VOGU-3710 file (C-alpha; in Angstrom, 3 decimals, decimal comma):
1> mdnnqikvrt> -19,444/-53,744/-36,543  -17,240/-51,110/-38,122  -16,841/-48,500/-35,396  -17,148/-45,790/-38,059  -20,872/-46,648/-38,206  -21,479/-46,059/-34,487  -23,472/-42,962/-33,537  -20,902/-41,784/-31,047  -21,813/-40,556/-27,595  -18,927/-41,027/-25,177
11> riapsptgfw> -18,377/-40,135/-21,562  -15,766/-39,909/-18,893  -17,047/-40,687/-15,423  -14,462/-39,897/-12,734  -15,090/-40,462/-9,063  -14,531/-37,318/-6,928  -12,539/-39,178/-4,293  -9,342/-37,484/-5,457  -8,036/-35,000/-7,999  -7,843/-35,602/-11,760
21> higntrtglf> -4,795/-37,835/-12,096  -2,498/-37,666/-15,106  -3,335/-41,304/-15,902  -7,003/-40,372/-16,379  -6,003/-37,927/-19,096  -5,387/-40,617/-21,689  -8,890/-42,052/-21,204  -10,421/-38,583/-21,431  -8,333/-37,779/-24,503  -9,249/-40,968/-26,371
31> nflitrkkgg> -12,950/-40,320/-25,724  -12,535/-36,711/-26,838  -10,640/-37,574/-30,036  -13,027/-40,263/-31,285  -16,044/-38,075/-30,505  -14,661/-35,039/-32,289  -13,605/-37,151/-35,264  -17,104/-38,555/-35,679  -19,046/-35,421/-34,787  -20,589/-36,960/-31,683
41> sfilriedtd> -21,087/-35,809/-28,088  -18,516/-35,981/-25,289  -20,004/-36,041/-21,783  -18,617/-35,527/-18,278  -20,429/-37,427/-15,547  -19,454/-37,396/-11,869  -19,797/-40,776/-10,172  -20,135/-39,715/-6,536  -21,645/-42,815/-4,943  -18,674/-43,395/-2,597
51> rerylpeavd> -19,824/-40,962/0,093  -17,163/-41,931/2,631  -14,300/-40,881/0,339  -16,151/-38,063/-1,450  -14,205/-34,773/-1,711  -16,459/-31,813/-2,658  -13,484/-29,832/-4,007  -12,524/-32,718/-6,305  -15,413/-32,014/-8,701  -14,243/-28,478/-9,452
61> niiealhwlg> -10,677/-29,788/-9,725  -11,781/-32,288/-12,396  -13,622/-29,590/-14,343  -10,685/-27,169/-14,077  -8,221/-29,834/-15,248  -10,323/-30,693/-18,304  -10,694/-27,014/-19,224  -6,945/-26,432/-18,843  -6,160/-29,431/-21,044  -8,643/-28,222/-23,667
71> leydegptvg> -10,799/-31,362/-23,389  -14,034/-29,393/-23,538  -17,109/-31,540/-23,010  -20,489/-31,050/-24,684  -22,615/-32,006/-21,695  -21,796/-32,031/-18,006  -21,560/-30,070/-14,765  -20,239/-26,535/-14,370  -17,868/-25,132/-11,739  -19,325/-23,989/-8,446
81> geygpytqse> -21,755/-26,742/-7,546  -24,217/-26,592/-10,438  -23,716/-30,271/-11,168  -27,365/-31,228/-11,746  -28,206/-34,570/-13,382  -24,538/-35,193/-14,223  -23,847/-36,433/-10,688  -25,181/-39,729/-9,409  -26,223/-38,249/-6,064  -28,925/-36,344/-7,976
91> rlelykkhan> -30,366/-39,531/-9,498  -30,979/-41,756/-6,459  -34,684/-42,267/-7,160  -33,890/-43,561/-10,649  -31,521/-46,197/-9,269  -34,014/-47,267/-6,577  -36,730/-47,620/-9,206  -34,606/-49,951/-11,326  -33,337/-51,905/-8,328  -36,942/-52,551/-7,292
101> ellekdlayv> -37,718/-53,596/-10,864  -35,046/-56,284/-10,620  -36,396/-57,308/-7,224  -39,879/-57,755/-8,680  -38,444/-59,898/-11,523  -36,659/-62,073/-8,946  -33,331/-60,950/-10,456  -32,239/-59,344/-7,188  -32,648/-59,970/-3,464  -32,183/-58,172/-0,136
111> degamrfktt> -29,155/-59,175/1,918  -28,450/-57,497/5,297  -30,226/-54,354/4,227  -28,433/-54,106/0,875  -29,746/-55,347/-2,450  -27,796/-57,858/-4,557  -28,116/-58,786/-8,226  -28,416/-62,487/-9,105  -25,755/-63,171/-11,690  -26,241/-65,864/-14,308
121> kegittwrdl> -24,139/-68,900/-13,411  -24,597/-70,906/-16,616  -22,770/-70,353/-19,903  -20,429/-67,524/-20,854  -20,448/-63,759/-21,312  -18,501/-62,486/-24,293  -17,961/-59,265/-26,222  -15,677/-57,953/-28,958  -13,430/-55,233/-27,612  -12,629/-52,417/-30,037
131> igdreitfen> -9,064/-52,081/-28,740  -7,112/-54,934/-30,236  -10,267/-56,106/-32,037  -10,282/-59,005/-29,577  -12,995/-61,255/-28,262  -13,061/-61,337/-24,470  -14,921/-64,148/-22,725  -15,741/-64,941/-19,089  -17,345/-68,068/-17,751  -20,456/-66,965/-15,885
141> ktqedfvilk> -19,738/-69,276/-12,972  -16,866/-66,907/-12,046  -19,303/-64,026/-11,463  -20,580/-63,791/-7,888  -23,802/-62,017/-6,948  -22,964/-58,385/-6,271  -24,442/-55,436/-4,387  -26,397/-52,978/-6,540  -27,935/-50,838/-3,778  -26,091/-50,197/-0,504
151> tdgyptynfa> -27,704/-49,875/2,921  -27,349/-46,066/2,732  -29,575/-46,024/-0,362  -26,739/-45,211/-2,743  -26,086/-47,443/-5,751  -22,770/-49,181/-6,313  -20,559/-48,256/-9,250  -21,460/-51,377/-11,196  -25,179/-50,615/-11,001  -25,317/-46,836/-11,431
161> niiddhymei> -22,790/-46,981/-14,244  -24,961/-48,972/-16,634  -28,175/-47,099/-15,780  -26,467/-43,771/-16,436  -24,920/-44,998/-19,673  -28,330/-46,206/-20,851  -30,202/-42,995/-20,067  -27,400/-40,821/-21,431  -27,473/-42,949/-24,613  -23,753/-43,715/-24,398
171> slvirgeefi> -22,839/-45,717/-27,495  -19,127/-46,243/-26,873  -17,377/-46,807/-23,540  -13,615/-46,225/-23,634  -11,965/-46,955/-20,306  -8,961/-48,652/-18,732  -8,461/-52,406/-18,844  -8,894/-52,604/-15,054  -12,649/-52,483/-15,826  -12,580/-55,605/-17,997
181> sstpkhlmly> -13,442/-57,803/-15,002  -16,520/-55,636/-14,310  -17,842/-55,832/-17,867  -19,581/-59,245/-17,504  -21,582/-57,817/-14,598  -22,525/-54,814/-16,713  -23,584/-56,968/-19,663  -25,727/-59,145/-17,389  -27,492/-56,031/-16,106  -28,092/-54,768/-19,652
191> kafgweppkf> -29,629/-58,124/-20,500  -31,767/-58,120/-17,342  -33,255/-54,746/-18,323  -33,561/-55,655/-21,990  -31,290/-52,761/-23,012  -28,790/-52,638/-25,886  -25,261/-52,332/-24,400  -22,714/-49,870/-25,781  -19,533/-50,937/-27,559  -16,535/-51,366/-25,251
201> ahaplilgsd> -12,883/-50,405/-25,677  -10,464/-51,157/-22,842  -7,084/-49,409/-23,047  -4,044/-51,049/-21,408  -2,859/-49,988/-17,979  -0,159/-47,283/-17,879  2,896/-48,469/-15,956  5,722/-46,734/-14,149  9,393/-47,165/-15,026  9,596/-50,294/-12,845
211> rsklskrhga> 6,586/-51,785/-14,664  4,356/-51,478/-11,603  1,107/-49,499/-11,557  1,701/-45,803/-12,257  2,014/-43,757/-9,064  3,599/-40,611/-7,640  6,955/-42,299/-7,216  7,145/-42,524/-11,023  6,550/-38,782/-11,396  2,799/-39,108/-11,888
221> ksvlefrddg> 0,440/-36,798/-10,019  -2,654/-34,705/-10,583  -2,964/-32,837/-13,868  -3,058/-29,449/-12,153  0,208/-30,279/-10,388  1,748/-30,769/-13,842  0,343/-27,351/-14,770  1,913/-25,854/-11,634  5,231/-27,502/-12,519  5,300/-25,607/-15,819
231> ylpeailnfm> 4,101/-28,131/-18,398  2,067/-27,039/-21,418  -1,333/-28,703/-21,923  -0,692/-29,473/-25,590  2,550/-31,285/-24,685  0,773/-33,377/-22,056  -1,984/-34,334/-24,518  0,556/-35,267/-27,202  2,573/-37,345/-24,737  -0,466/-39,132/-23,290
241> allcwtppsg> -1,896/-39,878/-26,755  1,197/-41,879/-27,658  0,870/-44,125/-24,603  -0,380/-47,187/-26,545  -1,492/-45,358/-29,719  0,598/-45,256/-32,897  -0,601/-42,642/-35,399  -0,636/-43,921/-39,014  1,586/-40,992/-40,059  4,287/-42,144/-37,644
251> keilsvkemi> 4,654/-38,561/-36,405  5,693/-38,022/-32,799  4,686/-34,374/-32,461  0,997/-33,845/-33,282  -1,449/-31,038/-32,645  -4,880/-31,902/-31,267  -6,302/-31,252/-34,728  -3,874/-33,773/-36,239  -4,704/-36,283/-33,511  -8,413/-35,971/-34,275
261> eefdlkdvnt> -7,753/-36,577/-37,978  -5,549/-39,633/-37,372  -7,072/-41,277/-34,320  -8,739/-44,667/-34,655  -9,259/-47,287/-31,967  -7,871/-49,974/-34,282  -4,442/-48,320/-33,997  -4,437/-48,561/-30,184  -2,416/-51,569/-29,035  -2,965/-53,734/-25,972
271> vspifditkl> 0,573/-53,621/-24,539  0,886/-51,605/-21,324  2,982/-48,482/-22,026  5,596/-46,959/-19,705  5,096/-43,429/-18,369  8,495/-41,864/-19,083  8,751/-38,493/-17,347  12,056/-37,813/-19,149  10,297/-38,077/-22,501  7,504/-35,796/-21,286
281> dwmngvyirk> 10,128/-33,204/-20,295  11,712/-33,487/-23,733  8,371/-33,134/-25,485  7,426/-30,131/-23,361  10,697/-28,487/-24,411  9,837/-29,152/-28,065  6,489/-27,411/-27,616  8,104/-24,445/-25,854  10,431/-23,991/-28,819  7,546/-24,399/-31,297
291> isdeeltkrl> 5,431/-21,516/-30,014  6,232/-17,901/-30,880  8,208/-15,646/-28,555  5,046/-13,597/-28,035  3,040/-16,678/-27,050  5,775/-17,932/-24,722  5,923/-14,503/-23,089  2,159/-14,607/-22,540  2,325/-18,107/-21,039  5,174/-17,134/-18,720
301> qeylvdhpdk> 3,369/-13,996/-17,577  0,297/-16,076/-16,773  2,363/-18,766/-15,068  4,553/-16,436/-12,997  1,673/-14,967/-11,007  3,835/-13,268/-8,365  6,711/-12,217/-10,612  8,143/-8,821/-9,577  8,595/-7,383/-13,083  6,534/-9,048/-15,821
311> nkiapivpli> 7,471/-6,339/-18,320  11,037/-7,664/-18,420  9,956/-11,172/-19,389  9,525/-10,391/-23,111  13,158/-9,371/-23,818  14,423/-12,409/-21,865  12,339/-14,968/-23,775  14,633/-15,144/-26,862  17,586/-15,738/-24,517  16,091/-18,705/-22,651
321> kerikklsdf> 13,710/-20,309/-25,139  16,224/-22,946/-26,269  17,363/-23,618/-22,706  14,179/-24,501/-20,841  11,999/-27,601/-20,859  9,311/-26,299/-18,507  7,969/-22,850/-17,686  9,268/-23,344/-14,142  12,850/-23,496/-15,493  12,577/-19,758/-16,170
331> iplthfifse> 12,837/-18,933/-12,461  16,223/-20,452/-11,492  17,733/-19,462/-14,830  16,791/-15,769/-14,629  16,228/-14,825/-10,993  19,546/-12,936/-10,922  18,160/-10,510/-13,495  15,402/-9,406/-11,140  17,031/-9,665/-7,724  20,446/-9,256/-6,152
341> peydievfnk> 22,488/-12,460/-6,390  24,105/-14,201/-3,462  27,833/-14,831/-3,784  30,023/-17,747/-2,788  33,643/-16,630/-2,656  34,762/-20,179/-3,439  33,208/-19,917/-6,902  35,606/-17,070/-7,756  38,531/-19,196/-6,607  37,577/-21,908/-9,098
351> lrientkdvi> 37,777/-19,612/-12,132  41,513/-20,089/-12,681  42,213/-16,375/-12,905  45,132/-14,851/-11,012  44,632/-11,535/-9,216  40,874/-11,894/-9,546  40,074/-8,668/-7,729  42,382/-6,615/-9,974  40,819/-8,132/-13,092  37,319/-7,304/-11,809
361> kkvqeklesi> 38,426/-3,693/-11,219  39,661/-3,466/-14,818  36,350/-4,888/-16,109  34,499/-2,326/-13,987  36,585/0,490/-15,461  35,792/-0,681/-18,984  32,079/-0,819/-18,179  32,138/2,700/-16,798  33,792/3,909/-19,991  31,141/2,406/-22,296
371> kspwdakefe> 28,614/4,991/-23,395  24,879/4,592/-22,829  22,850/2,816/-23,938  24,802/-0,384/-23,374  24,997/-2,804/-26,268  25,703/-6,545/-26,066  27,877/-6,594/-29,191  30,054/-3,785/-27,827  30,422/-5,692/-24,550  31,707/-8,755/-26,298
381> etfrnlssel> 34,223/-6,847/-28,384  35,414/-4,830/-25,392  35,995/-7,807/-23,127  37,579/-9,984/-25,793  40,117/-7,192/-26,242  40,606/-6,905/-22,482  41,141/-10,648/-22,093  43,795/-10,443/-24,810  45,516/-7,505/-23,070  45,560/-9,382/-19,750
391> nipasnmfql> 46,541/-12,696/-21,371  43,433/-14,412/-19,997  41,363/-16,829/-22,121  38,193/-15,075/-23,269  36,040/-17,921/-21,910  37,569/-17,420/-18,444  37,024/-13,676/-18,644  33,392/-14,095/-19,637  32,836/-16,632/-16,858  34,252/-14,185/-14,304
401> irvvisgqlv> 31,864/-11,456/-15,471  29,018/-13,983/-15,368  29,708/-14,827/-11,751  29,930/-11,147/-10,794  26,557/-10,273/-12,270  24,717/-13,475/-11,370  26,531/-15,361/-8,623  26,255/-18,493/-10,767  28,175/-20,333/-13,476  25,260/-20,880/-15,864
411> tpplfesmei> 23,037/-18,085/-17,210  21,276/-17,052/-20,386  23,562/-15,230/-22,867  25,791/-13,053/-20,715  25,949/-9,686/-22,418  22,280/-9,629/-23,403  21,459/-10,356/-19,757  23,608/-7,381/-18,680  21,684/-5,152/-21,068  18,400/-6,185/-19,474
421> igeekvlnrf> 19,664/-5,815/-15,888  20,715/-2,250/-16,653  23,837/-0,145/-16,151  23,271/0,977/-12,576  22,487/-2,478/-11,175  25,398/-4,135/-13,018  27,887/-1,566/-11,706  26,457/-1,929/-8,189  27,110/-5,688/-8,359  30,734/-5,066/-9,298
431> ekvllllpd> 31,070/-2,743/-6,285  29,512/-5,363/-4,028  31,848/-8,116/-5,221  34,915/-5,918/-4,847  33,955/-5,285/-1,209  33,464/-9,023/-0,599  36,709/-10,244/-2,129  39,878/-10,087/-0,014  42,820/-8,035/-1,305
//
């Protein structure tokens, strides 16, 4: 069937045994894109049947991560415990009812207090997967009987999953290829109940740089950790979308709107992609440069919760916008503007300037002679002239001034930074350095 003819209701169904991992984002995004493209419904369901590993805080973390990414769902739980019918723990009677139905049909049996489903051992189970437009077939003799209801009364994933999908009228299941081996079990259950199964699309596994399963050692972690590290949600979505999907336009930088317009499951390939954190950093830098200075200022002010002087962020943004790849890069690059730098005398010795202390005194005298308000262009002209008078390369002179005001060799544009720091603080730093340096 042409997947354009499917009445689309999709879902993501994370287990709250941990926080929303970056690898889950691609599955959520693909479901979101196809649903928005076709005007369907995108649903969040919490599969909380694993009570031993259940983390109550994980549900709110999942919801928060989806909201931050902008993957807004049409149906699902809300923050703060109002999870209702979108969690499996609220639907136990429904699962018991259907398990007993299978028992009565002699399609299930009790084993050590649990209930098992009798799988069909003859023939094959096959389906056409929408990713790769491939036919996937399993011989039924490979499928062992499996538990559908545990001794604690909770259903297993394989059982609750298909009952929930049926009652939520899910028409398209997009998930990772690690679930391919479970699909024959699901199709047997659909057949046992006489229900029409949804269409299936299994996306390839995301791998780390060493081609093993993606993990923290490859730079992967929870989505909200990426937020805390200074990544932009739109950059993460763009990056994750391209992990096994090639847009027809061939574009590498796409807005969510453009992704919705271009996305089609037929363009998703079956080769496992590599999670390249270096490329994500690059793409995040592209997005930082794309947004306006005003928007970047707003994002930095929101990100830097405990920043001592948020009013000074706006004039700094034009100085650092081309130099940062993440919002977190703002802090080491600009901390000297907001707080007194620490000095390493050895850094001054590496500047290849003779009589360093005397040169600093002459720079200080020039600064004191410049009228208020200070102006970056006047600084540059003044100190180019001074470097010529003292027969010092201008680049060396500027580097000396940089170290005096910042304690470091790399900063945003020097003279603009001095303007923002202010006359009094700059002159105080010159005094401090002169006291530190030996005669």
